[in-house]
C-alpha positions, 0 to 999 in steps of 0.5 A: 541485527537487521534493524540495527543495520538499517538504522545505521544505513538511516543515519548516514543518509540523513547526514548526507541529504539535504532539502530540495530547493522550495517551488513557490507553490510548495507548502509551509513546512509543519515544525514536527510530528503530532505523536507525542513521545513517551505515550504507550502504544496502544495497539502493542497489547497483542503483540506482547504476547511473543514477549513471554515464553509460550508452551511449545515455542522456541524462538530460533531468530528472527526472519531475513529481509532482502534488498529490493534487488533480489526480488523478482518484478513478480513481486506484488507490493508496492510503496507510495512515492507520490506528492513530490509535485508539492515537496511533501517529503525529501525523497533522498533519505528514502532510497537506500531504506526502501531498498533495505526493506525488500520494496520492489515497486514505487508509485511515482507521480509524473508532476507536470509542474515541476517539468514543465515552467516555461512553455516547451521548455521540459526540464526532468531533473527531478523526475529523473532523479527519482527514476534513477535512484529507484532503479539503480537500487532494484525498485521498479517505478510505476508511473500515475500520470496526473495533475496539470500545469498553470501555464496553461490552466487558470484559477488553479488552487495551486501552483502544481494544479493539483487535480486539474484536468487538461481535457478540461481546459480548452486546445492549447492546454490539451496540446501542451499535456500530449506534448508532455507525455509524449516526452514523458514517454520517449524519456521513460521507455524502457524504464517504466512499464506500467502508466496509471491515468490520473489520480482519484478521478472519481472526487472533486478534490482531483477532477477540476473544474466541474464533477467527476465524469467516467465519460470525461475521464475515459477521453482523457484515459485513451487520449493519454494511453494512446500517447504513450503506446505510440511511443511504447507499443507494449505499455500497460496503461491503468484506470483509477478510482478512489473507491475501493470497489464498484459504485455508480461512477465505476460501473458506468466506466466499465459499461461504456467500454473503459476495459478496452482502454486500460490493462490493469484498474486501480482501487483506493482502500482506506478505513479502519478494517481492512477485511471490510469496505469503509463504513459509508461505502456502498455497493449497488447490488451487494448485501455484504461488506467482505472485501473479498466478496465484493471484490469476487463481484467486482471481477465478475462484472468487469470480465463480462464488460469485456475486461477479463484481461484487467488487472486489479490492484490496489494502487493506494491504501493506507492507515496512519499512525498519528491522525489530527483531530479533524481526520474523518476516522477521529472518535471525537469525544473520546481521545483527547490527546489524538489517535497514534499508533505505530503498532495498529499502523503496521498491523493494517499494512499487513492485514491489507496485503494478505486481504488483497491477495485473498481478493485476487488484487495482483499488486497492492500500494501503500500511502506512503514512503515517508510522512507529509512535512508540509501543508498539504494543498488539494484542488481545493483544501489545504491541511495544515497538518494531515495524517501521518501515513508514512513508514518513515518518519517525515521529520527525521526518517527514522523508520517506524513499526510498518517499515518492519512489517513491510519488510517481513511480508517482502520476505515471506509473502510478497512473491507468494500467491493465495490458494483458496483451493486449500482448506484452512481451519483456525479455532480457539477453545476460548472463542475469537470474538471477531471473524477468523482469517485462516488461508493458505498461500503458495511460494514461488516454489510452490511450497505452502504458507498457511496464514491466520488471524483474528480480524479485530477492528484495532481501532477500538484499542484507542479507546481502551478496549484492547484485544489479548492474544490468546495462546490456545489456537488450532490451525488445522491444514491438509496433512500432505502439505503440512511442514515438515519442520514447522516453524511460526513467524511473528509477521510484525516483529519477525520473530520465527519460533519452532513448532511442535509436530502436529497431530493427525485427525481425519486427513488433516494435521492439527496444530494446537496451543498457537498465538492468535493475535490481530495481524497475520502470523504465518505457519510455514516449513522451516525451508521456506524461512531465511533467518537474519544470522544466515542459519 
C-alpha cells in the first residue's frame, strides 16, 4: 500500500516538474543510467529468505513509514541535497518523495556562484526555493557553507569555483565572502540552525589553491562562524573533514584549538564495509579498523582538546547502486559488465546508520538524494559518468531500494538511540562466518529494540560469492526487556513478522530459529511497530 502511494506521488511530481535553466558552467547532461535493465540484482540473495515461509514466523503486514512532518527534530538521519551549484540533479521532483519517506534533515550547499552573479547583487531565488520547499514539508535544511565565486577569483576550474577558498584569494574576495555569508545568516535566521563550514577541506579537490592546511581551515571557520554568529548568536557551527576518523590533519585542527570554534564535527565515510574504515585509511595509534572502536578513540581525543561539547556527525556517507569502471572500488578484471546492485546500496545504508549510532554519532547524512545526471566537475577533474549514489534514479526520479530502506529506518530507528549497556548476543548453529552485530536501541519512549545482523562484506556478491541467509540464529536478551508480543522487522523490505515466545535461561530470553542476513533485522514488541494498513 505504502509503495503504491509513493509511486503515485512520484508520477504526479514528474509530470509537473520542468528542468531548471542551465548556468553556463553546468556540465553536459548524461543520457541515462549506467545500470543494465534486466540484470538480476546480485545483492538480493540473503533477502530472499523472507520470500519462503520460515517456521514460526507469520507475516502480519508492512512497516508504516511516517511523513517528515510527523517526526521530531531529534531524528538522526539526513539526506544529501548537494550539488545544485552545478545543477547535478533537479530538486523539484524530489521534495514530495523525501517528505513521504520520513526524512527529517537535508544537507544543502549554499551555492555562492548562483546567488551572486554581479558583484554585490544577490539573487537567492534558487536557494530560497530549496529551503522553503524542504521546510514546508517538515524537512530541516542544514547548510554546508562552501565554495567560491569567479567574480572574485581567477583560474578556477569551473564557473562554480568548486573548492576555491575565499580566504586564499586576497582582501576583496575575503570581504565579499563575509558579505555573502552575512546575507545568508540574515536571510535564513530562524530557518537554518546548523552551519557546516566548507566541504572536505582535507583533500586537494576541495581546497584550492595550494594544499590542505588545518591552520588555514581554522581561520576560515573562525571568520565564517563569527559572521554567522554575529547575526544568529545561537547558531550551531560545524567543522568537517573528508575522513571518517582522525588522521594527522584532523588531529592538528583540534590541537590548535579547533574545538573552541565549533559545535559539531562532520566526518565522511565511504567504502565497502560500514563497520570498518576504508581499506586504505590509516589511523594514528590505532591497532584496529573497527569503526566503533576508532570513533570511541576519536571521541576521547576531541574531549581531551576541550571538545566535550562537540557533537560528532557523519556529514556525508554513501554507497552507489552502480559503479563506473573508473571507480576506486571497481574490481578490475572481475566484473566486465560493471557493478550494479540496488540491494547492496540499501543494505549498506542501513548498516551505516546502525553503525553510526553504535559509534555515538549524533546525526548521519547519506549521499545523496538523486543520481548525478550531468558531467560532474570538482576543482581539478571532471567525471563524465560518476557512480550513481542517489536514493532516487537521476533520470526518472523513481525510488530505488535504498529509498524504501531509508523509510523503514525512519519509521523505527531514526528517533532511537543505541544502548550499549544492554547485553545482546547472537549465535548461529552453522556459524556466522562474519563479525556478528547484536545491539540494543531505545525508542523515544524507552522501549527496547534489538538489532542484529551478520556484517559480511557483501561486495563479494558482485563476483558471484553470495551470502545465503540462515534460519538457525538465536538472539538472547535480558528477560526483563524481552518483548511480550515479539515481532521481527525486515528493515530492507519492511515486512513485519510475528515470533513465537522465547525460551528462558539464566535470566535471558532466547529467541531461536530466526533468520540471519547481511543487513539489520529488528526484534521488537508489537506495540512499538506501526503497520501500513493501520492495524
